[in-house]
N, C-alpha and C positions, 0 to 999 in steps of 0.2 A: 406751732412754735414749740420748741423744746427748751425746757429749763432744766439744766443739768449741772452737776458739779464741774467747776472749771478744771481743765486739764490741758496739757501741752500737746496732746495728740492731734493730728490733722482731722478736723471735722468739717472744714470749709463752711462758713456761715455767711449768709446774705444778711445785712443789717442796716438799720436806719437810725441816725443820730439826730437829736433835736435839742435846741435850747429854749424853744417856746412852741406852744401848740399850733400857732398860726402858720408856722413854717418860716423860712424855707428849711428843708431837711437835707441831710447828706445821706445818700444811698451808696453803699459800698459793700465789699466782701472782705472777709478775714479768714486766715487759715485755722485759727483756734481762738479760744476765749481770751488768752493772754494778748494776742495780737488785736483782738476786738477792743480790749481795754487801752492798748497803746494808740490805736487809731482815734479814740475818744479825745486824747490830748491834742492831736492835730486838728480834729474837727472844731474844737473850740476857737481856733484861730480864724476859721472861715465863717462860722455861723454867727449871726448877730445876737448880742445880749440885750437885755432890757435897760433902757435909760443910759446907754453907753457903758454899762458895766459888763465885763466879761463873766459869763456864767458857764459852768461846766456843761459840756455836751453829754446828754444822757442817751443810752441805748434804749430806744423806746419800742423797737421791734427787731427780732431776728429769727432766722430759720436755719437750722442745720441742713446742709445740702449734700453732704457726703463726699463730694469731690469738687475740685477747683472749677471745672467747666460748668457744672450745675450752679455753683454759687455765682459765678460771673454772669451766666445767662439770666438767672433770677434777678440779680442786682440791676442788670441792664433793662430788663422788662419793667421793673418797678421805677427805675429812673425815668423812663419814658411816660409814666403816668402823670397826670396833673397833680398838683399839690392837694387838691380836694380828694382825689382817689387815694393818694398816699396817706392822707390823714384818716380816711375811712379804714384803710388796711390796719393802721396803727390802733385806732379805737376799737376795731372788732376783736383784736387780740389783747389789747392792753388799755382798757377804758380809763384807768386811773393815771396813765402816763408814768408809771413807775420805772425806775432805772433797772431794766432787765439785766444789764451787764453786771451790776452790783449783786443782784439776786443770783445770777449764774455763778459768780465767783465766791458766793457765800459771805459777802460783807455784812457785818452786824448792823450797819446803819444804811438805810436805803432812802433815797429822795425821789420825789415826783415833781413833775412840772405843774405849776399852778394853772387853774382854769382860766384866769384872766391875765392879760398883759400887765406888766408893772408890779406884780406881786412876787415875793421871793419864793424860791423853791421851798417845799415843806417836807418834813420827814414823814415817810410812809411807815407808820408803826403797825398797822394792821394789814397784813398781806393775805 
């Protein structure tokens, strides 16, 4: 996984969005970091929140692929994995479930998904 400064150049990213650790997740691709952030706003309408409350979808995993075909192929491969395998992929690269989209775009406040269902997101102050 690459954590880089946000830019509008085409990098083609395969990414996973989540509102909770248990899943479900949205696996998709984006042309650049700006589009990855825009997709987050659409993902929140699809992913369930806790206790009926809509929570923001966080980018919990992404990988720069270099071109569109590679990003689409990787997203499709990940999408065909079980939720358990997808969770393992996320936890191997991002064990704290920090919002990597915020980290990549240089946001001063970064949140993480809590370890247990029903708890609010918490601010990740030590990265």
